[in-house]
VEXZAZA-270644 format. One record per residue (C-alpha): chain; residue number from 1; x, y, z; residue in one letter. Coordinates in nm, 3 decimals, decimal comma, m for minus. Layout:
BEGIN
A_NUM_X_Y_Z_A
...
//
This chain:
BEGIN
A_1_m3,026_m0,857_5,026_M
A_2_m2,915_m0,578_4,756_V
A_3_m2,831_m0,796_4,490_A
A_4_m3,179_m0,829_4,345_P
A_5_m3,196_m0,433_4,337_V
A_6_m2,841_m0,360_4,156_R
A_7_m2,964_m0,631_3,908_T
A_8_m3,298_m0,436_3,884_R
A_9_m3,081_m0,067_3,856_A
A_10_m2,844_m0,264_3,574_R
A_11_m3,155_m0,390_3,371_A
A_12_m3,299_m0,048_3,415_R
A_13_m2,966_0,160_3,329_A
A_14_m2,837_m0,084_3,094_G
A_15_m2,827_m0,178_2,737_S
A_16_m2,777_m0,407_2,391_A
A_17_m2,462_m0,318_2,362_G
A_18_m2,337_m0,353_2,726_G
A_19_m2,314_m0,173_3,059_T
A_20_m2,176_0,203_3,173_D
A_21_m1,884_0,001_3,307_A
A_22_m1,807_m0,233_2,985_D
A_23_m1,856_0,149_2,754_L
A_24_m1,543_0,345_3,011_S
A_25_m1,338_0,029_2,955_E
A_26_m1,412_0,026_2,577_L
A_27_m1,294_0,340_2,505_V
A_28_m1,021_0,361_2,764_H
A_29_m0,884_0,030_2,633_G
A_30_m0,943_0,099_2,233_L
A_31_m0,591_0,119_2,078_P
A_32_m0,589_0,451_1,950_A
A_33_m0,616_0,798_2,111_L
A_34_m0,960_0,889_2,183_V
A_35_m1,091_1,242_2,252_W
A_36_m1,359_1,529_2,281_T
A_37_m1,422_1,865_2,248_A
A_38_m1,645_2,100_2,339_G
A_39_m1,825_2,321_2,014_S
A_40_m1,504_2,589_2,046_D
A_41_m1,247_2,323_1,993_G
A_42_m1,073_2,265_2,275_R
A_43_m1,029_1,908_2,423_V
A_44_m1,220_1,828_2,747_D
A_45_m1,166_1,462_2,729_F
A_46_m0,965_1,212_2,668_Q
A_47_m0,917_0,848_2,675_N
A_48_m0,612_0,716_2,912_R
A_49_m0,420_0,579_2,581_H
A_50_m0,360_0,942_2,519_W
A_51_m0,161_1,022_2,852_A
A_52_0,057_0,651_2,835_E
A_53_0,150_0,754_2,471_Y
A_54_0,262_1,105_2,551_T
A_55_0,376_1,076_2,871_G
A_56_0,235_1,312_2,997_L
A_57_0,020_1,390_3,329_P
A_58_m0,346_1,325_3,195_A
A_59_m0,460_1,698_3,198_D
A_60_m0,148_1,830_3,022_A
A_61_m0,263_1,799_2,712_D
A_62_m0,645_1,913_2,811_L
A_63_m0,794_2,241_2,607_G
A_64_m0,473_2,352_2,348_A
A_65_m0,156_2,146_2,563_G
A_66_m0,195_1,883_2,319_W
A_67_m0,104_2,062_2,034_E
A_68_0,257_2,071_2,197_A
A_69_0,264_1,676_2,134_T
A_70_0,249_1,748_1,719_I
A_71_0,518_1,707_1,538_H
A_72_0,641_2,104_1,451_P
A_73_0,622_2,042_1,126_A
A_74_0,283_1,899_1,095_D
A_75_0,089_2,095_1,341_R
A_76_m0,010_2,405_1,095_P
A_77_m0,146_2,156_0,890_S
A_78_m0,331_1,951_1,110_L
A_79_m0,458_2,257_1,331_L
A_80_m0,541_2,468_1,024_G
A_81_m0,768_2,150_0,875_R
A_82_m0,930_2,154_1,266_L
A_83_m1,019_2,530_1,249_N
A_84_m1,118_2,545_0,887_A
A_85_m1,358_2,175_1,015_A
A_86_m1,502_2,353_1,353_I
A_87_m1,582_2,685_1,134_E
A_88_m1,717_2,492_0,836_A
A_89_m1,889_2,215_1,106_G
A_90_m1,808_1,933_0,863_T
A_91_m1,595_1,638_0,962_A
A_92_m1,270_1,640_0,939_C
A_93_m0,959_1,335_0,854_D
A_94_m0,584_1,414_0,797_T
A_95_m0,230_1,296_0,958_Q
A_96_0,048_1,401_1,179_A
A_97_0,304_1,322_1,361_R
A_98_0,292_1,294_1,747_V
A_99_0,575_1,245_1,988_R
A_100_0,558_0,944_2,198_R
A_101_0,708_0,952_2,579_F
A_102_1,043_0,872_2,474_D
A_103_1,084_1,152_2,193_G
A_104_0,996_0,935_1,907_A
A_105_0,718_1,074_1,632_F
A_106_0,459_0,848_1,515_R
A_107_0,250_0,903_1,202_W
A_108_m0,138_0,896_1,347_F
A_109_m0,453_0,944_1,125_Q
A_110_m0,661_1,224_1,291_F
A_111_m1,056_1,187_1,238_R
A_112_m1,297_1,430_1,439_A
A_113_m1,694_1,460_1,346_S
A_114_m1,960_1,698_1,548_P
A_115_m2,235_1,647_1,671_R
A_116_m2,538_1,874_1,658_V
A_117_m2,843_1,932_1,857_D
A_118_m3,219_1,958_1,717_R
A_119_m3,151_2,291_1,595_S
A_120_m2,859_2,229_1,405_G
A_121_m2,586_2,376_1,693_K
A_122_m2,279_2,212_1,697_I
A_123_m2,255_2,123_2,123_V
A_124_m1,957_1,863_2,105_K
A_125_m1,661_1,732_1,890_W
A_126_m1,525_1,341_1,901_F
A_127_m1,184_1,251_1,778_G
A_128_m0,993_0,948_1,721_I
A_129_m0,626_0,895_1,628_A
A_130_m0,520_0,592_1,505_T
A_131_m0,125_0,507_1,493_D
A_132_m0,011_0,412_1,085_I
A_133_0,342_0,464_1,089_D
A_134_0,378_0,118_1,090_D
A_135_0,052_m0,061_1,115_I
A_136_0,164_m0,230_1,445_K
A_137_0,156_m0,067_1,753_R
A_138_0,050_m0,209_2,095_S
A_139_m0,209_0,021_2,185_G
A_140_m0,159_m0,033_2,583_D
A_141_m0,499_0,098_2,814_A
A_142_m0,572_m0,007_3,170_A
A_143_m0,844_m0,218_3,251_A
A_144_m1,069_0,016_3,462_Q
A_145_m1,189_m0,183_3,740_S
A_146_m1,535_m0,134_3,918_E
A_147_m1,517_0,056_4,250_Q
A_148_m1,652_m0,086_4,534_D
A_149_m2,000_0,115_4,565_L
A_150_m2,079_0,051_4,873_I
A_151_m1,852_m0,005_5,168_D
A_152_m2,040_m0,151_5,415_R
A_153_m2,451_m0,218_5,397_I
A_154_m2,611_m0,084_5,725_P
A_155_m2,911_m0,319_5,816_A
A_156_m3,163_m0,314_6,043_S
A_157_m3,372_m0,687_6,171_I
A_158_m3,742_m0,560_6,189_T
A_159_m3,979_m0,842_6,338_I
A_160_m4,355_m0,783_6,319_A
A_161_m4,711_m1,016_6,431_N
A_162_m4,899_m1,214_6,221_A
A_163_m5,131_m0,894_6,184_N
A_164_m4,786_m0,713_6,049_G
A_165_m4,777_m0,470_6,385_E
A_166_m4,414_m0,418_6,419_N
A_167_m4,289_m0,582_6,759_I
A_168_m3,937_m0,534_6,739_Y
A_169_m3,628_m0,305_6,535_T
A_170_m3,258_m0,360_6,612_S
A_171_m2,987_m0,112_6,605_S
A_172_m2,963_0,097_6,276_W
A_173_m2,653_0,227_6,270_G
A_174_m2,624_0,553_6,045_V
A_175_m2,997_0,484_5,889_T
A_176_m3,112_0,544_6,276_R
A_177_m3,498_0,667_6,245_P
A_178_m3,577_0,990_6,375_S
A_179_m3,844_0,829_6,608_A
A_180_m3,770_0,648_6,900_P
A_181_m3,852_0,229_6,905_P
A_182_m4,153_0,293_7,060_S
A_183_m4,310_0,509_6,823_V
A_184_m4,202_0,285_6,550_L
A_185_m4,397_m0,001_6,716_R
A_186_m4,755_m0,144_6,508_G
A_187_m4,802_0,087_6,229_L
A_188_m4,612_0,364_6,363_G
A_189_m4,325_0,315_6,082_F
A_190_m4,493_0,426_5,850_V
A_191_m4,526_0,809_5,975_S
A_192_m4,095_0,780_5,924_Q
A_193_m4,135_0,722_5,551_L
A_194_m4,158_1,010_5,268_H
A_195_m4,466_1,176_5,224_S
A_196_m4,462_1,075_4,842_D
A_197_m4,458_0,697_4,953_E
A_198_m4,614_0,660_5,225_Q
A_199_m4,974_0,555_5,122_D
A_200_m4,754_0,326_4,890_W
A_201_m4,545_0,118_5,133_V
A_202_m4,875_0,142_5,350_N
A_203_m5,082_m0,067_5,099_A
A_204_m4,797_m0,252_4,951_E
A_205_m4,747_m0,423_5,349_W
A_206_m5,122_m0,462_5,409_L
A_207_m5,138_m0,648_5,100_R
A_208_m4,860_m0,859_5,200_S
A_209_m5,007_m0,928_5,538_V
A_210_m5,321_m1,004_5,395_R
A_211_m5,191_m1,242_5,109_T
A_212_m4,928_m1,396_5,293_G
A_213_m4,692_m1,295_5,034_E
A_214_m4,289_m1,150_5,051_T
A_215_m4,266_m0,778_5,026_M
A_216_m3,955_m0,588_4,892_E
A_217_m3,928_m0,256_4,773_L
A_218_m3,716_0,086_4,793_E
A_219_m3,862_0,373_5,014_H
A_220_m3,710_0,670_5,188_R
A_221_m3,709_0,662_5,557_L
A_222_m3,630_0,988_5,764_K
A_223_m3,308_0,981_5,984_R
A_224_m3,220_1,157_6,286_A
A_225_m3,046_1,489_6,100_D
A_226_m3,397_1,510_5,917_G
A_227_m3,241_1,399_5,587_T
A_228_m3,374_1,081_5,404_Y
A_229_m3,205_0,796_5,260_R
A_230_m3,322_0,524_5,045_W
A_231_m3,354_0,119_5,180_L
A_232_m3,455_m0,174_5,055_H
A_233_m3,673_m0,350_5,229_V
A_234_m3,736_m0,729_5,202_R
A_235_m4,026_m0,889_5,471_V
A_236_m4,066_m1,241_5,463_A
A_237_m4,318_m1,456_5,654_P
A_238_m4,224_m1,691_5,914_Y
A_239_m4,496_m2,022_5,944_R
A_240_m4,607_m2,261_6,128_D
A_241_m4,650_m2,651_6,080_D
A_242_m4,989_m2,594_5,993_S
A_243_m4,867_m2,348_5,743_G
A_244_m4,991_m2,045_5,966_A
A_245_m4,786_m1,689_5,961_I
A_246_m4,636_m1,632_6,277_V
A_247_m4,385_m1,361_6,233_R
A_248_m4,290_m1,143_5,986_W
A_249_m3,916_m1,091_5,976_Y
A_250_m3,731_m0,817_5,765_G
A_251_m3,419_m0,695_5,638_L
A_252_m3,370_m0,327_5,571_L
A_253_m3,011_m0,235_5,413_S
A_254_m2,916_0,134_5,313_D
A_255_m2,907_0,161_4,913_V
A_256_m2,896_0,547_4,923_D
A_257_m2,526_0,536_4,826_D
A_258_m2,552_0,256_4,606_Q
A_259_m2,897_0,462_4,443_R
A_260_m2,696_0,788_4,411_K
A_261_m2,439_0,608_4,241_V
A_262_m2,619_0,409_4,016_E
A_263_m2,807_0,714_3,876_E
A_264_m2,449_0,885_3,831_A
A_265_m2,322_0,558_3,617_L
A_266_m2,657_0,618_3,421_R
A_267_m2,521_0,924_3,302_R
A_268_m2,171_0,810_3,248_S
A_269_m2,308_0,559_3,068_E
A_270_m2,507_0,756_2,790_Q
A_271_m2,181_0,990_2,822_G
A_272_m1,951_0,658_2,726_F
A_273_m2,189_0,538_2,438_R
A_274_m2,268_0,862_2,288_L
A_275_m1,885_0,921_2,275_L
A_276_m1,863_0,532_2,124_V
A_277_m2,106_0,572_1,861_E
A_278_m2,011_0,925_1,736_M
A_279_m1,613_0,893_1,691_I
A_280_m1,528_0,815_1,331_P
A_281_m1,406_0,464_1,347_A
A_282_m1,560_0,117_1,349_L
A_283_m1,555_0,003_1,670_V
A_284_m1,647_m0,351_1,798_A
A_285_m1,568_m0,617_2,074_R
A_286_m1,457_m0,926_2,157_W
A_287_m1,516_m1,207_2,445_T
A_288_m1,163_m1,400_2,553_P
A_289_m1,248_m1,675_2,300_D
A_290_m1,337_m1,443_2,023_G
A_291_m1,714_m1,402_2,008_Q
A_292_m1,833_m1,082_1,917_L
A_293_m2,013_m0,941_2,193_D
A_294_m2,058_m0,579_2,154_Y
A_295_m2,039_m0,321_1,789_V
A_296_m2,116_0,028_1,773_N
A_297_m2,391_0,173_1,538_Q
A_298_m2,147_0,330_1,302_R
A_299_m2,006_m0,050_1,226_L
A_300_m2,399_m0,170_1,222_L
A_301_m2,480_0,061_0,959_D
A_302_m2,139_0,024_0,775_Y
A_303_m2,243_m0,298_0,696_V
A_304_m2,610_m0,257_0,716_N
A_305_m2,634_m0,540_0,928_T
A_306_m2,892_m0,597_1,227_P
A_307_m2,758_m0,647_1,572_P
A_308_m2,911_m0,948_1,594_I
A_309_m2,665_m1,098_1,314_E
A_310_m2,381_m0,941_1,509_A
A_311_m2,294_m1,221_1,799_G
A_312_m2,070_m1,483_1,585_L
A_313_m1,810_m1,729_1,748_S
A_314_m1,505_m1,703_1,575_A
A_315_m1,415_m2,071_1,529_S
A_316_m1,314_m2,145_1,162_T
A_317_m1,653_m2,333_1,102_D
A_318_m1,899_m2,093_1,207_S
A_319_m1,703_m1,758_1,023_F
A_320_m1,737_m1,962_0,698_R
A_321_m2,077_m2,053_0,715_R
A_322_m2,162_m1,701_0,813_H
A_323_m1,913_m1,521_0,610_R
A_324_m1,895_m1,275_0,869_L
A_325_m2,238_m1,096_0,810_R
A_326_m2,149_m0,860_1,062_I
A_327_m1,816_m0,731_0,879_A
A_328_m1,873_m0,868_0,504_S
A_329_m1,458_m0,916_0,394_V
A_330_m1,403_m0,890_0,049_H
A_331_m1,370_m1,265_m0,085_P
A_332_m0,960_m1,208_m0,188_E
A_333_m0,895_m1,062_0,130_D
A_334_m1,103_m1,384_0,345_W
A_335_m0,832_m1,625_0,389_D
A_336_m0,573_m1,362_0,498_T
A_337_m0,820_m1,178_0,759_W
A_338_m0,918_m1,522_0,896_L
A_339_m0,542_m1,654_0,946_R
A_340_m0,450_m1,365_1,095_K
A_341_m0,782_m1,373_1,354_R
A_342_m0,700_m1,702_1,452_L
A_343_m0,366_m1,686_1,503_R
A_344_m0,430_m1,398_1,740_S
A_345_m0,658_m1,596_1,895_L
A_346_m0,421_m1,863_1,933_E
A_347_m0,148_m1,686_2,041_T
A_348_m0,259_m1,359_2,203_G
A_349_m0,040_m1,115_2,033_E
A_350_m0,298_m0,805_1,843_P
A_351_m0,388_m0,860_1,537_L
A_352_m0,347_m0,579_1,201_E
A_353_m0,523_m0,586_0,922_S
A_354_m0,563_m0,416_0,627_T
A_355_m0,867_m0,538_0,406_H
A_356_m1,164_m0,461_0,216_R
A_357_m1,518_m0,479_0,325_L
A_358_m1,857_m0,434_0,179_R
A_359_m2,024_m0,117_0,265_R
A_360_m2,412_m0,099_0,295_A
A_361_m2,446_0,029_m0,069_D
A_362_m2,227_m0,273_m0,187_G
A_363_m1,908_m0,143_m0,293_T
A_364_m1,592_m0,267_m0,097_Y
A_365_m1,382_m0,016_0,064_R
A_366_m1,032_m0,084_0,226_W
A_367_m1,051_m0,080_0,634_I
A_368_m0,722_m0,023_0,799_H
A_369_m0,845_m0,266_1,160_E
A_370_m0,640_m0,337_1,469_R
A_371_m0,727_m0,546_1,766_V
A_372_m0,564_m0,581_2,108_D
A_373_m0,667_m0,792_2,360_P
A_374_m0,762_m0,651_2,715_M
A_375_m0,551_m0,841_3,023_R
A_376_m0,625_m0,860_3,396_D
A_377_m0,351_m0,828_3,655_E
A_378_m0,255_m1,230_3,624_S
A_379_m0,181_m1,161_3,239_G
A_380_m0,524_m1,352_3,148_K
A_381_m0,728_m1,217_2,840_I
A_382_m1,041_m1,089_2,937_T
A_383_m1,143_m0,950_2,632_G
A_384_m1,058_m0,776_2,257_W
A_385_m1,111_m0,464_2,143_Y
A_386_m1,136_m0,347_1,789_A
A_387_m1,084_m0,038_1,584_V
A_388_m1,130_m0,024_1,204_G
A_389_m1,077_0,337_0,989_I
A_390_m1,189_0,335_0,648_D
A_391_m0,908_0,423_0,468_I
A_392_m1,001_0,392_0,146_H
A_393_m1,018_0,731_m0,025_D
A_394_m0,639_0,780_0,131_S
A_395_m0,555_0,402_m0,017_R
A_396_m0,699_0,515_m0,369_V
A_397_m0,550_0,853_m0,374_M
A_398_m0,206_0,716_m0,283_E
A_399_m0,236_0,482_m0,510_D
A_400_m0,262_0,748_m0,790_A
A_401_0,021_0,903_m0,696_L
A_402_0,220_0,633_m0,701_R
A_403_0,101_0,615_m1,092_A
A_404_0,166_0,943_m1,112_A
A_405_0,528_0,915_m0,976_R
A_406_0,620_0,639_m1,178_H
A_407_0,498_0,814_m1,496_R
A_408_0,721_1,090_m1,413_L
A_409_0,995_0,898_m1,299_D
A_410_1,003_0,758_m1,679_V
A_411_0,979_1,071_m1,792_A
A_412_1,299_1,202_m1,619_T
A_413_1,475_0,924_m1,696_Q
A_414_1,382_0,965_m2,101_T
A_415_1,513_1,338_m1,987_A
A_416_1,812_1,254_m1,837_A
A_417_1,863_0,998_m2,144_I
A_418_1,830_1,282_m2,345_A
A_419_2,048_1,516_m2,191_E
A_420_2,315_1,191_m2,146_L
A_421_2,318_1,201_m2,566_S
A_422_2,317_1,520_m2,589_A
A_423_2,646_1,554_m2,357_S
A_424_2,793_1,266_m2,520_I
A_425_2,679_1,460_m2,856_A
A_426_2,891_1,737_m2,752_H
A_427_3,207_1,563_m2,681_E
A_428_3,248_1,392_m2,963_V
A_429_3,104_1,687_m3,221_N
A_430_3,438_1,844_m3,206_Q
A_431_3,689_1,621_m3,270_P
A_432_3,469_1,491_m3,535_L
A_433_3,385_1,838_m3,703_T
A_434_3,793_1,882_m3,712_S
A_435_3,795_1,541_m3,888_V
A_436_3,566_1,645_m4,152_I
A_437_3,693_1,978_m4,195_T
A_438_4,072_1,846_m4,231_N
A_439_3,946_1,602_m4,490_A
A_440_3,811_1,826_m4,718_T
A_441_4,116_2,072_m4,675_M
A_442_4,285_1,756_m4,773_G
A_443_4,082_1,676_m5,058_L
A_444_4,127_2,041_m5,184_E
A_445_4,508_2,054_m5,187_M
A_446_4,535_1,707_m5,356_L
A_447_4,288_1,846_m5,658_D
A_448_4,479_2,148_m5,705_A
A_449_4,696_2,206_m5,989_T
A_450_4,951_2,082_m5,935_P
A_451_4,887_1,875_m5,617_P
A_452_4,999_2,007_m5,302_D
A_453_5,115_1,680_m5,165_V
A_454_5,310_1,829_m4,859_K
A_455_4,974_2,007_m4,729_G
A_456_4,791_1,710_m4,782_A
A_457_4,984_1,508_m4,562_R
A_458_4,977_1,767_m4,341_E
A_459_4,583_1,792_m4,310_T
A_460_4,612_1,364_m4,285_A
A_461_4,799_1,387_m3,994_R
A_462_4,570_1,675_m3,863_R
A_463_4,284_1,388_m3,914_T
A_464_4,468_1,130_m3,774_L
A_465_4,514_1,337_m3,430_R
A_466_4,128_1,460_m3,424_D
A_467_3,994_1,091_m3,514_G
A_468_4,266_0,976_m3,245_T
A_469_4,067_1,273_m2,973_R
A_470_3,706_1,132_m3,076_A
A_471_3,805_0,769_m3,006_A
A_472_3,972_0,853_m2,664_E
A_473_3,667_1,078_m2,538_V
A_474_3,448_0,759_m2,626_L
A_475_3,699_0,524_m2,442_L
A_476_3,647_0,751_m2,157_R
A_477_3,255_0,769_m2,126_L
A_478_3,241_0,384_m2,192_R
A_479_3,513_0,360_m1,889_A
A_480_3,245_0,497_m1,678_L
A_481_2,987_0,229_m1,765_F
A_482_3,206_m0,064_m1,767_T
A_483_3,452_m0,262_m1,537_K
A_484_3,746_m0,216_m1,793_K
A_485_4,029_m0,137_m1,588_K
A_486_4,283_0,167_m1,637_D
A_487_4,626_0,151_m1,653_S
A_488_4,691_0,471_m1,519_C
A_489_4,710_0,387_m1,150_T
A_490_4,927_0,562_m0,863_E
A_491_4,935_0,437_m0,490_L
A_492_4,638_0,648_m0,304_V
A_493_4,606_0,738_0,072_D
A_494_4,238_0,761_0,114_L
A_495_4,244_0,954_0,463_N
A_496_4,424_1,257_0,274_D
A_497_4,175_1,149_m0,087_A
A_498_3,858_1,214_0,187_A
A_499_4,019_1,546_0,357_R
A_500_4,022_1,689_0,050_E
A_501_3,731_1,622_m0,083_V
A_502_3,561_1,771_0,279_V
A_503_3,789_2,038_0,219_A
A_504_3,636_2,121_m0,130_L
A_505_3,255_2,041_0,015_S
A_506_3,290_2,254_0,335_R
A_507_3,033_2,546_0,151_G
A_508_2,790_2,313_0,069_E
A_509_2,813_2,095_0,393_L
A_510_2,814_2,431_0,587_Q
A_511_2,498_2,549_0,367_R
A_512_2,320_2,205_0,439_T
A_513_2,376_2,264_0,811_G
A_514_2,555_1,902_0,798_A
A_515_2,777_1,859_1,142_I
A_516_3,117_1,684_0,976_V
A_517_3,319_1,409_1,191_Q
A_518_3,658_1,190_1,073_T
A_519_3,719_0,909_1,232_L
A_520_4,060_0,809_0,992_F
A_521_4,278_0,519_1,108_S
A_522_4,611_0,643_1,065_Y
A_523_4,808_0,258_1,011_D
A_524_4,560_0,237_0,679_L
A_525_4,749_0,133_0,413_S
A_526_4,743_0,264_0,072_P
A_527_4,534_0,173_m0,216_V
A_528_4,622_0,159_m0,611_R
A_529_4,418_0,301_m0,848_G
A_530_4,274_0,667_m1,008_D
A_531_4,330_0,912_m0,720_R
A_532_4,083_1,180_m0,942_V
A_533_3,825_0,902_m0,976_Q
A_534_3,807_0,801_m0,545_F
A_535_3,739_1,143_m0,471_Q
A_536_3,473_1,162_m0,745_Q
A_537_3,340_0,822_m0,577_V
A_538_3,377_0,985_m0,192_I
A_539_3,243_1,362_m0,310_L
A_540_2,905_1,158_m0,450_N
A_541_2,842_0,987_m0,123_L
A_542_2,922_1,288_0,081_V
A_543_2,691_1,521_m0,110_R
A_544_2,407_1,267_m0,095_N
A_545_2,476_1,234_0,298_A
A_546_2,406_1,583_0,281_A
A_547_2,118_1,587_0,057_Q
A_548_1,963_1,310_0,265_A
A_549_1,963_1,542_0,597_M
A_550_1,836_1,856_0,440_E
A_551_1,441_1,756_0,598_G
A_552_1,592_1,636_0,931_V
A_553_1,527_1,908_1,229_H
A_554_1,446_1,714_1,551_D
A_555_1,820_1,565_1,570_R
A_556_2,182_1,717_1,486_P
A_557_2,247_1,635_1,070_R
A_558_2,568_1,417_1,158_R
A_559_2,805_1,323_0,852_L
A_560_3,049_1,116_0,967_T
A_561_3,332_0,984_0,717_I
A_562_3,557_0,665_0,863_A
A_563_3,862_0,443_0,725_T
A_564_3,914_0,145_0,843_E
A_565_4,201_m0,138_0,796_R
A_566_4,004_m0,446_0,729_Q
A_567_4,285_m0,711_0,700_D
A_568_4,609_m0,753_0,569_D
A_569_4,382_m0,739_0,222_S
A_570_4,138_m0,474_0,224_F
A_571_4,067_m0,120_0,350_V
A_572_3,749_0,010_0,380_S
A_573_3,574_0,402_0,362_L
A_574_3,248_0,441_0,472_S
A_575_3,007_0,765_0,510_V
A_576_2,733_0,775_0,703_Q
A_577_2,428_1,015_0,730_D
A_578_2,146_1,040_1,007_A
A_579_1,893_1,130_0,743_G
A_580_1,544_0,949_0,641_T
A_581_1,708_0,656_0,553_G
A_582_1,650_0,409_0,264_V
A_583_1,369_0,172_0,206_A
A_584_1,474_m0,235_0,227_P
A_585_1,346_m0,237_m0,123_E
A_586_1,574_m0,013_m0,229_S
A_587_1,939_m0,101_m0,109_F
A_588_2,037_m0,204_m0,464_E
A_589_1,806_m0,026_m0,705_K
A_590_1,981_0,272_m0,602_I
A_591_2,307_0,174_m0,760_F
A_592_2,100_0,111_m1,117_E
A_593_2,130_0,426_m1,400_A
A_594_1,902_0,657_m1,374_F
A_595_1,753_0,520_m1,066_Y
A_596_1,704_0,810_m0,798_T
A_597_1,518_0,863_m0,445_T
A_598_1,576_1,221_m0,477_K
A_599_1,342_1,487_m0,598_N
A_600_1,593_1,617_m0,850_S
A_601_1,889_1,472_m1,049_G
A_602_1,958_1,218_m1,284_M
A_603_2,013_0,901_m1,096_G
A_604_2,354_0,824_m1,231_I
A_605_2,614_0,892_m0,919_G
A_606_2,575_0,587_m0,777_L
A_607_2,595_0,376_m1,115_S
A_608_2,860_0,570_m1,191_V
A_609_3,043_0,532_m0,825_S
A_610_2,966_0,160_m0,831_R
A_611_3,130_0,121_m1,155_S
A_612_3,456_0,302_m1,049_I
A_613_3,475_0,100_m0,748_I
A_614_3,450_m0,216_m0,925_E
A_615_3,653_m0,124_m1,174_K
A_616_3,955_m0,095_m0,956_H
A_617_3,857_m0,433_m0,773_G
A_618_3,648_m0,303_m0,459_G
A_619_3,307_m0,331_m0,316_R
A_620_3,039_m0,034_m0,314_L
A_621_2,721_m0,099_m0,119_W
A_622_2,484_0,047_0,151_A
A_623_2,358_m0,050_0,484_E
A_624_2,049_0,094_0,742_A
A_625_2,159_0,212_1,037_N
A_626_2,098_0,103_1,382_Q
A_627_1,925_0,445_1,434_G
A_628_1,760_0,686_1,153_P
A_629_1,963_0,705_0,854_G
A_630_2,199_0,499_0,571_T
A_631_2,609_0,421_0,572_T
A_632_2,771_0,358_0,249_F
A_633_3,056_0,109_0,240_L
A_634_3,329_0,079_0,001_I
A_635_3,622_m0,190_0,044_A
A_636_3,932_m0,162_m0,178_L
A_637_4,206_m0,400_m0,208_P
A_638_4,533_m0,279_0,013_A
A_639_4,871_m0,212_m0,101_G
A_640_5,112_m0,239_m0,445_P
A_641_4,946_m0,549_m0,498_S
A_642_4,580_m0,411_m0,552_A
A_643_4,492_m0,465_m0,923_P
A_644_4,624_m0,264_m1,125_G
A_645_4,991_m0,299_m1,029_A
A_646_5,105_m0,395_m1,310_D
//
């Protein structure tokens, strides 16, 4: 008997976008960190994803507690931007790293916007932080189940005669009225109703008795403790074979607690709806089979689509027919987006996509979208929750920075070539100058009367000597960039060579804060080659490793140098750092001449190092660590039989 009242209450409290419980589930289920703050910027609400991501208690991040989860290097910038936005009363859009429960930091896009009252005063801040570190994180938000509003429904049976006079009332439990049953007989029950409803209920009852229609309504009844509680009343006629009413049977159910909860839910719904509508993101919800059943107003305004056009099936035919009117994806991005969406519906895997969306003004802007499934306890998908962030401005800025960086790299390489050319010219200029000087003196001696043949012969010898020296300089420079073998070799212990490099670099390593660890194999075979060149390679790798860890602050700057005997044919030396690592696409580029990932440098060191190792019949390459950082490895032929032994 309570269900109809509940339906009517939902109808009064609900709206086109979903119920309050739906919105609560939506906010807590969004694959992003959602929060609100007071006008002073202190956080007063965070969705469940905050606690799940940081691993902290639910209330630990409220107020200013959340600041401890921001990376120390990003905290001043983030707080500065947020405080500036609060002072100016404008929206904020920035990025910072947030510490996960396992201690790892991931980049998030922070966006916040204010809500103002009619006078223009800021009364609330709404924000969202979206994981943009590798554009694939599973936002995990537990489903919020609706709590049972009423543990048990106290009810009473009443019987009235054909004239509508009460003749029987059963036990009422917690809703027992203040008057005894004898007073309630006839029409005496009206006196126990709330004064605001006595005339109305009495008129409705007499109308039902007169027309023979079922009466269903809600009113307040006075209890024995003097308080009034709401009852849901349904009274229906019982007729004899002739159709005449002989009795009226009524069921009275206590719905006071339910009404209070529904009123609280209405207020809660307004708050959650305001939160979903105010966060600076495009929010949507899909049914398990992919049918769109909710979008926030910001998304509707963004694409200028009426709500009636939002309910689209995710089937291929429907998508192609409507061209996704609720999200006008750029034609060049359409097939990729559709393929990802259909694959998610088929496999149940989360969806991440970066594509262009047509805005209301007709321009296309880049959007980063995350769609995650919500599952029940059995693992069945109950819905899909999507959040989209406009990243167009940051992407355009990144493209501009990338182009500027490319121009700078070209300029740097040009300058490096000029610097190298000047260095070569300097090395060669001195012996060539001597050659010219000696040749001039020789001519003068031969032109003398009589000719100074002896002096001319001596200047010719000096000319030959300086010409040979110039040739040797060129050969030495050429050897750095070719695989031509050097005939001057010796047996070299890589352990001793590495120890000397560490000793020579101790000052620089201490300055960079590097912690050196050596793991030398003591049954290592010697290698044949140029000891100085081997040390030049090791020194270059050690310096690169130390420089790669200068920006590391959340872990030890450990630099490990290890040697190992691979087999009877090769020995290896590795230099491992705990730095920021090398992008996968750059593992081969870093060995190219004039390619560098550092802010300074010519980009020649690794190229020259590989040339030296390959000249000795070995290999030099790089590998990514299991954790942070990179390992550079050298493999050289072992023993006297190595290349160059003859």
